[in-house]
C-alpha positions as CSV (number, residue, x, y, z in Angstrom):
1,M,5.3,23.1,-18.0
2,Q,7.6,22.1,-15.1
3,R,9.9,24.9,-15.9
4,Y,7.0,27.4,-16.0
5,L,5.8,26.3,-12.6
6,H,9.2,27.1,-11.1
7,T,9.5,30.5,-12.8
8,T,9.2,33.4,-10.4
9,T,8.3,37.1,-10.8
10,S,7.9,40.2,-8.6
11,A,5.3,40.0,-5.8
12,A,4.6,43.7,-6.1
13,P,1.7,43.5,-8.6
14,L,0.0,40.9,-6.5
15,A,0.4,43.0,-3.4
16,V,-0.9,46.1,-5.0
17,F,-3.9,44.1,-6.4
18,R,-4.6,42.8,-2.9
19,I,-4.6,46.2,-1.4
20,L,-6.8,47.9,-4.0
21,F,-9.2,45.0,-4.3
22,G,-9.8,44.8,-0.6
23,L,-10.2,48.6,-0.3
24,L,-12.7,48.7,-3.2
25,L,-14.8,45.9,-1.7
26,L,-14.7,47.7,1.7
27,G,-15.9,50.9,-0.1
28,G,-18.7,48.9,-1.8
29,I,-19.9,47.5,1.5
30,V,-19.9,50.9,3.1
31,R,-21.8,52.3,0.1
32,F,-24.4,49.5,0.2
33,W,-24.9,50.1,4.0
34,S,-25.1,53.9,3.7
35,Y,-27.8,53.8,1.0
36,G,-30.0,51.5,3.1
37,W,-29.9,48.7,0.5
38,I,-29.2,46.0,3.1
39,Y,-32.7,46.6,4.5
40,E,-34.4,47.1,1.2
41,L,-32.9,44.1,-0.5
42,Y,-32.3,41.5,2.3
43,I,-34.5,42.4,5.2
44,R,-37.7,44.1,3.9
45,P,-38.8,41.3,1.4
46,K,-41.2,38.7,2.7
47,Y,-40.0,36.1,0.2
48,F,-36.7,35.4,-1.6
49,F,-35.6,33.7,-4.8
50,P,-32.7,31.3,-4.0
51,F,-30.6,29.7,-6.7
52,Y,-31.6,26.1,-7.7
53,G,-29.5,23.6,-5.7
54,L,-28.4,26.3,-3.2
55,E,-31.7,26.7,-1.3
56,F,-29.8,26.2,2.0
57,V,-28.6,29.8,1.7
58,K,-31.3,31.5,3.7
59,P,-32.0,35.1,4.5
60,L,-30.8,36.1,7.9
61,G,-33.2,39.0,8.8
62,E,-31.6,41.6,11.1
63,F,-28.4,39.4,11.3
64,T,-27.7,40.4,7.7
65,Y,-26.1,43.6,9.1
66,I,-23.6,41.3,10.9
67,L,-23.0,39.4,7.7
68,F,-22.2,42.7,5.9
69,A,-20.0,43.8,8.8
70,V,-18.0,40.6,8.6
71,C,-17.7,41.0,4.9
72,G,-16.4,44.6,5.2
73,L,-14.0,43.7,8.0
74,S,-12.7,40.8,5.9
75,A,-12.1,43.1,2.9
76,L,-10.1,45.5,5.1
77,L,-8.0,42.6,6.5
78,V,-7.3,41.4,3.0
79,A,-6.2,44.9,2.0
80,L,-3.9,45.0,5.0
81,G,-2.7,41.5,4.6
82,L,-3.6,40.7,8.2
83,F,-4.6,37.1,9.0
84,Y,-4.7,37.0,5.2
85,R,-5.7,33.4,4.5
86,L,-8.5,33.4,7.1
87,A,-9.6,36.9,5.9
88,A,-9.7,35.8,2.2
89,A,-11.7,32.7,3.0
90,T,-14.1,34.7,5.2
91,L,-14.5,37.3,2.5
92,F,-15.3,34.7,-0.1
93,L,-17.8,33.0,2.0
94,S,-19.6,36.1,3.3
95,F,-19.7,37.9,0.0
96,T,-20.9,34.8,-1.9
97,Y,-23.5,34.1,0.8
98,I,-24.9,37.7,0.3
99,E,-24.9,37.1,-3.5
100,L,-26.8,33.9,-3.2
101,I,-29.6,35.0,-0.9
102,D,-31.8,36.3,-3.7
103,K,-31.3,36.0,-7.4
104,T,-33.2,39.2,-7.8
105,T,-29.9,41.0,-7.2
106,Y,-27.8,38.9,-9.4
107,L,-25.1,40.8,-11.4
108,N,-22.2,39.4,-13.4
109,H,-19.7,41.6,-11.4
110,Y,-20.9,40.0,-8.1
111,Y,-19.9,36.6,-9.6
112,F,-16.6,38.0,-10.8
113,I,-15.8,39.3,-7.3
114,S,-16.8,36.0,-5.7
115,M,-14.5,34.1,-8.0
116,M,-11.7,36.5,-7.5
117,C,-12.0,36.2,-3.7
118,L,-11.9,32.4,-4.1
119,M,-8.7,32.7,-6.1
120,L,-7.1,34.9,-3.5
121,I,-7.5,32.2,-0.9
122,F,-4.9,30.1,-2.8
123,L,-2.6,32.9,-3.9
124,P,0.4,34.2,-1.7
125,A,-0.7,37.8,-2.0
126,H,0.3,38.5,1.6
127,V,4.0,37.6,1.5
128,Y,4.9,41.1,0.4
129,F,4.0,44.5,1.9
130,S,1.5,43.1,4.3
131,V,1.0,43.1,8.1
132,D,1.5,39.4,8.1
133,A,4.9,39.8,6.4
134,Y,5.8,42.6,8.8
135,R,5.0,40.5,11.8
136,N,6.7,37.3,10.4
137,P,9.9,38.0,8.6
138,K,10.1,34.3,7.6
139,L,7.0,34.8,5.4
140,R,8.4,38.0,3.8
141,A,9.4,37.6,0.1
142,D,9.4,39.9,-3.0
143,Q,9.3,37.0,-5.5
144,V,6.4,34.6,-6.1
145,P,5.7,31.9,-8.7
146,A,4.8,33.6,-12.0
147,W,1.6,31.6,-12.3
148,C,0.2,33.3,-9.2
149,L,0.1,36.5,-11.2
150,D,-0.8,35.0,-14.5
151,V,-4.0,33.3,-13.2
152,V,-5.4,36.7,-12.2
153,K,-4.6,38.1,-15.6
154,L,-6.2,35.1,-17.3
155,F,-9.4,35.3,-15.3
156,V,-9.7,39.0,-16.2
157,G,-9.1,38.0,-19.8
158,F,-11.9,35.3,-19.5
159,L,-14.4,37.9,-18.3
160,Y,-13.6,40.3,-21.2
161,F,-13.3,37.8,-24.0
162,F,-16.5,35.9,-23.1
163,A,-18.4,39.2,-22.7
164,G,-17.2,40.2,-26.2
165,L,-18.1,36.8,-27.6
166,A,-21.6,37.1,-26.3
167,K,-21.9,40.5,-28.1
168,L,-21.4,38.7,-31.5
169,N,-25.1,38.4,-32.0
170,S,-27.5,40.0,-34.5
171,D,-29.4,42.1,-31.9
172,W,-26.2,43.8,-30.6
173,L,-24.3,44.3,-33.9
174,L,-27.1,44.6,-36.5
175,Q,-29.8,46.2,-34.4
176,A,-27.7,48.1,-31.8
177,Q,-30.1,46.6,-29.2
178,P,-30.5,47.2,-26.3
179,L,-28.4,50.3,-26.5
180,R,-30.9,52.0,-28.9
181,I,-33.4,51.8,-26.0
182,W,-31.0,52.7,-23.1
183,L,-29.0,55.6,-24.5
184,P,-31.8,58.1,-25.3
185,A,-32.8,57.8,-21.7
186,H,-29.7,59.7,-20.8
187,N,-30.0,62.5,-23.3
188,D,-30.2,65.0,-20.5
189,L,-26.5,64.7,-19.8
190,P,-24.6,68.0,-20.1
191,V,-22.8,69.0,-23.3
192,A,-23.0,65.8,-25.4
193,G,-26.2,64.3,-24.1
194,F,-28.2,65.2,-27.2
195,L,-26.0,62.8,-29.2
196,L,-27.4,59.8,-27.4
197,N,-30.7,60.4,-29.3
198,Y,-29.0,59.4,-32.6
199,T,-29.2,55.8,-33.8
200,W,-25.6,55.9,-35.2
201,V,-24.3,56.6,-31.7
202,A,-26.0,53.4,-30.4
203,Y,-24.3,51.5,-33.3
204,L,-21.0,53.1,-32.5
205,F,-21.2,52.1,-28.8
206,S,-22.3,48.6,-29.7
207,W,-19.5,47.9,-32.1
208,F,-16.9,49.6,-29.9
209,G,-18.1,47.6,-26.9
210,C,-17.7,44.3,-28.8
211,L,-14.3,45.1,-30.2
212,Y,-13.1,46.4,-26.8
213,D,-14.1,43.3,-24.9
214,L,-12.6,40.9,-27.5
215,S,-9.3,42.7,-27.8
216,I,-8.6,44.4,-24.5
217,P,-7.0,41.4,-22.7
218,F,-4.5,40.9,-25.5
219,L,-3.7,44.7,-25.7
220,L,-3.2,44.9,-22.0
221,W,-0.9,41.8,-22.0
222,N,1.3,43.4,-24.8
223,R,3.7,45.9,-23.3
224,S,3.8,48.2,-26.4
225,T,0.0,48.6,-26.5
226,R,-0.6,48.5,-22.7
227,P,-0.7,52.3,-22.0
228,W,-3.2,52.9,-24.8
229,A,-5.2,49.9,-23.8
230,Y,-5.4,51.1,-20.2
231,A,-6.6,54.5,-21.4
232,A,-9.4,52.7,-23.3
233,V,-10.2,50.8,-20.0
234,V,-10.6,54.1,-18.2
235,V,-12.7,55.7,-20.9
236,F,-14.9,52.6,-21.5
237,H,-15.6,51.9,-17.8
238,G,-15.9,55.6,-17.1
239,L,-18.7,55.9,-19.7
240,T,-20.5,52.8,-18.3
241,A,-20.3,54.2,-14.8
242,L,-21.8,57.5,-16.1
243,L,-24.6,55.9,-18.2
244,F,-25.6,52.8,-16.3
245,P,-26.4,52.0,-12.6
246,I,-23.9,49.1,-12.2
247,G,-22.4,50.1,-8.9
248,M,-18.7,49.5,-8.2
249,F,-18.1,47.3,-11.2
250,P,-16.5,49.9,-13.5
251,Y,-14.0,50.9,-10.7
252,V,-13.2,47.3,-9.9
253,M,-12.3,46.7,-13.6
254,I,-10.2,49.9,-13.8
255,M,-8.3,48.8,-10.7
256,T,-8.0,45.2,-11.9
257,A,-6.5,46.1,-15.2
258,L,-3.5,47.5,-13.4
259,I,-2.4,43.9,-12.8
260,F,-1.1,43.9,-16.4
261,F,1.4,46.7,-15.8
262,S,5.1,46.0,-15.2
263,A,6.6,45.0,-11.9
264,G,8.5,48.3,-11.9
265,F,5.2,50.2,-12.0
266,H,3.8,48.4,-9.0
267,Q,7.1,48.6,-7.1
268,R,7.0,52.4,-7.4
269,I,3.6,52.3,-5.8
270,I,4.9,50.1,-3.0
271,N,7.9,52.3,-2.5
272,F,5.7,55.4,-2.3
273,L,3.4,53.7,0.3
274,G,6.5,52.4,2.1
275,R,7.9,55.9,2.5
276,M,4.6,57.1,3.9
277,L,4.7,54.3,6.4
278,R,8.5,54.8,7.1
279,L,9.3,51.2,6.4
280,R,13.0,50.0,6.2
281,G,14.6,48.9,2.9
282,D,14.6,45.2,3.9
283,Q,10.9,45.4,4.4
284,L,10.3,46.8,1.0
285,L,12.8,44.6,-0.8
286,P,13.5,41.5,1.2
287,R,15.4,39.9,-1.7
288,R,13.7,36.5,-1.0
289,I,11.8,34.1,-3.2
290,Y,8.5,32.6,-1.8
291,R,8.9,28.9,-2.2
292,M,6.0,26.5,-2.1
293,H,6.5,22.9,-1.4
294,P,6.8,21.2,-4.9
295,A,3.8,19.0,-4.2
296,L,1.7,22.0,-3.2
297,N,2.8,23.9,-6.3
298,Y,1.5,21.0,-8.5
299,V,-1.7,20.6,-6.5
300,L,-2.5,24.3,-6.8
301,A,-1.7,24.3,-10.5
302,G,-4.2,21.4,-10.8
303,V,-6.8,23.3,-8.8
304,F,-6.6,26.3,-11.1
305,V,-6.7,24.1,-14.2
306,V,-10.1,22.7,-12.9
307,F,-11.2,26.3,-12.1
308,F,-10.5,27.6,-15.6
309,A,-11.9,24.5,-17.3
310,T,-15.1,25.2,-15.4
311,Q,-15.1,28.8,-16.4
312,L,-14.6,27.8,-20.0
313,V,-17.5,25.4,-20.0
314,L,-20.1,27.3,-18.1
315,P,-20.7,30.0,-20.7
316,F,-21.6,27.3,-23.3
317,R,-24.0,25.3,-21.3
318,Y,-26.8,27.2,-23.0
319,L,-26.2,24.9,-26.0
320,L,-27.8,22.1,-24.0
321,Y,-31.2,23.9,-24.1
322,P,-33.6,24.5,-27.0
323,G,-35.0,27.9,-27.8
324,E,-33.6,31.4,-27.8
325,L,-31.3,32.0,-24.9
326,F,-32.3,35.6,-24.4
327,W,-35.9,34.5,-24.2
328,T,-35.7,31.4,-22.0
329,E,-32.6,32.5,-20.0
330,Q,-31.7,28.9,-19.5
331,G,-27.9,28.9,-19.1
332,Y,-27.7,32.7,-19.1
333,R,-26.3,33.5,-15.6
334,F,-22.7,32.9,-14.7
335,S,-21.6,33.2,-18.3
336,W,-20.3,36.9,-18.6
337,R,-23.3,38.0,-20.7
338,V,-23.2,41.6,-19.7
339,M,-26.0,44.1,-20.5
340,L,-27.2,42.3,-23.6
341,I,-31.0,42.3,-23.1
342,E,-33.8,44.7,-22.2
343,K,-36.8,42.6,-21.1
344,A,-39.8,44.3,-19.7
345,G,-43.3,43.1,-19.0
346,H,-45.9,42.0,-16.6
347,T,-47.0,38.6,-15.2
348,E,-50.3,38.1,-13.6
349,F,-51.1,35.0,-11.6
350,T,-54.4,33.3,-11.1
351,V,-54.9,30.7,-8.2
352,R,-57.8,28.4,-8.1
353,D,-58.8,25.0,-6.6
354,Q,-61.2,22.1,-7.3
355,A,-63.8,23.7,-5.0
356,G,-64.2,26.7,-7.2
357,K,-62.2,29.1,-5.2
358,K,-60.3,31.6,-7.4
359,V,-58.2,34.7,-6.8
360,I,-56.2,37.0,-9.1
361,V,-53.0,37.7,-7.2
362,N,-51.8,41.2,-6.3
363,N,-48.1,40.7,-6.6
364,S,-47.2,43.7,-4.5
365,E,-48.7,41.9,-1.5
366,F,-45.9,39.3,-1.8
367,L,-43.0,41.0,-3.6
368,T,-41.0,44.2,-3.5
369,P,-41.2,46.3,-6.7
370,L,-37.7,45.2,-7.7
371,Q,-38.6,41.5,-7.1
372,E,-41.8,41.8,-9.1
373,K,-39.9,43.5,-12.0
374,M,-37.2,40.9,-12.2
375,M,-39.6,38.0,-11.7
376,A,-42.0,39.0,-14.4
377,T,-39.4,38.3,-17.2
378,Q,-37.4,35.4,-15.9
379,P,-39.0,31.9,-16.2
380,D,-37.3,30.3,-13.3
381,M,-38.3,33.1,-10.9
382,I,-41.9,32.9,-12.3
383,L,-41.9,29.2,-11.3
384,Q,-40.5,29.9,-7.8
385,Y,-43.1,32.6,-7.3
386,A,-45.8,30.2,-8.4
387,H,-44.7,27.7,-5.7
388,I,-44.7,30.5,-3.1
389,L,-48.3,31.2,-4.1
390,R,-49.2,27.5,-4.1
391,D,-47.9,27.1,-0.5
392,Y,-49.4,30.4,0.7
393,Y,-52.9,29.6,-0.6
394,T,-52.7,26.1,0.7
395,Q,-52.4,27.6,4.1
396,Q,-55.4,29.8,3.3
397,G,-57.6,26.8,2.8
398,F,-57.3,26.2,-0.9
399,D,-57.5,22.5,-1.8
400,R,-54.4,21.6,-3.9
401,P,-54.3,25.1,-5.5
402,Q,-53.5,25.5,-9.1
403,V,-51.4,28.4,-10.3
404,F,-51.5,29.9,-13.8
405,A,-49.3,32.7,-15.2
406,D,-50.5,35.2,-17.7
407,S,-47.3,36.8,-18.9
408,Y,-46.6,39.5,-21.5
409,V,-43.0,40.3,-22.2
410,T,-41.0,42.3,-24.7
411,L,-37.4,41.6,-25.6
412,N,-35.0,44.2,-27.1
413,G,-37.7,46.4,-28.5
414,R,-39.8,43.7,-30.1
415,L,-43.6,43.6,-29.6
416,G,-44.7,41.9,-26.4
417,R,-45.8,38.3,-26.4
418,P,-46.6,35.6,-23.8
419,L,-43.6,34.2,-22.1
420,I,-45.3,31.3,-20.2
421,D,-47.9,28.9,-21.5
422,P,-51.1,30.2,-19.7
423,E,-52.6,26.7,-19.7
424,V,-49.9,25.1,-17.6
425,N,-50.4,24.6,-13.9
426,L,-47.1,25.8,-12.5
427,A,-47.9,24.5,-9.1
428,N,-47.2,21.0,-10.4
429,E,-44.0,21.9,-12.3
430,T,-40.7,21.3,-10.6
431,E,-37.4,23.2,-10.9
432,T,-34.7,21.1,-12.6
433,F,-31.7,21.7,-14.9
434,S,-33.9,20.2,-17.7
435,P,-35.4,22.4,-20.4
436,K,-38.7,24.1,-19.4
437,S,-41.3,23.0,-21.8
438,W,-43.8,25.5,-20.5
439,I,-41.9,28.5,-21.9
440,T,-43.5,29.6,-25.1
441,P,-41.6,29.6,-28.4
442,F,-39.8,32.8,-29.2
443,N,-40.8,32.6,-33.0
444,D,-37.8,34.8,-33.9
445,E,-34.1,34.3,-34.3
446,I,-31.1,36.1,-32.7
447,K,-28.1,34.9,-34.6
448,G,-24.7,34.6,-32.8
449,F,-23.3,33.2,-29.6
């Protein structure tokens, strides 16, 4: 272990990763802004759904534009390697704050980006081919500790492997769900779109997706299989970008997979960029090793051990809860369960009090269409919304209002059924990490992880 911690490798892959990661995030921010999504998702809604325990993350109203501007500027500074440590920390804080404002917008790839930003704070990605290194020759180095590169590879491997492990379930492999629902919706694609109507294509996609996720980290790590593995990365994520509205994630993963390529590959990229910028040879190859203080080296190694131990445990926390994970979604988020379920339904709320007042709630008066859609099938959001209604109708003169949910939800093509016990007064229920007894039994079994 001690020998490994003192092993060094080329800094070029980390520098290329820093540049591409920062530029892609900047592009994502610009895209988000240009489509008007900042207003639609973070300013227009009257109410928001914070994550349990993180309720201090509040919406900022019109100041949200400033938050996005700070995030975009930080991404650019990370790409340039200018004020790198401060920029990386600001990028992590601003991006994560945006992610935590409303769980309506939760996506696995937002979590991946937040964690990668957190890692970059502790990695010396700015010691080579950066503005900081250009301004401070003492910082400049073309060799960094090998673990600084390996932790990025390992984290990418975690994402893929756990995503593949989650696909080892009966709905995905034996029923080709939810792809049997999703793929025919894209049968209008040119040339081969008609193939998406066939059930065997859904099975092909399901099995390939599972095998891809489970094997791709190992194939990328192996030098002999790496070119073919990267071609699979491009094809796989190219198809997901074409078929599913998941934003920048496919491009982020195509870029991230380059970290597995050899130092020589990345050095050629650096040399090309260096010629464009007319940099001197000593700036491109300073022939210097970046040395951390031995104590800091061990401390950071310990930090990453804790980080990966946490990432290892989180996907399995669902085992602490009874019931079917896809139905209750207790322990579902932050566990790399990517595109595994298709839940649809409607939840109607009735509010009444002891004096006989009663109202059937029009959800559109409180929530945006996206919020209503996401809330209707996720028990923790249903509880949060019930509390929003309780507080609102208390202000409207209801005496200790009771809130009841009449929900009807379908999961992966099954017949719809109630999700919430309609006899439970949700106004009196509290959000905790404990199992939610008011979620109705699934009365079916999805075998697997």
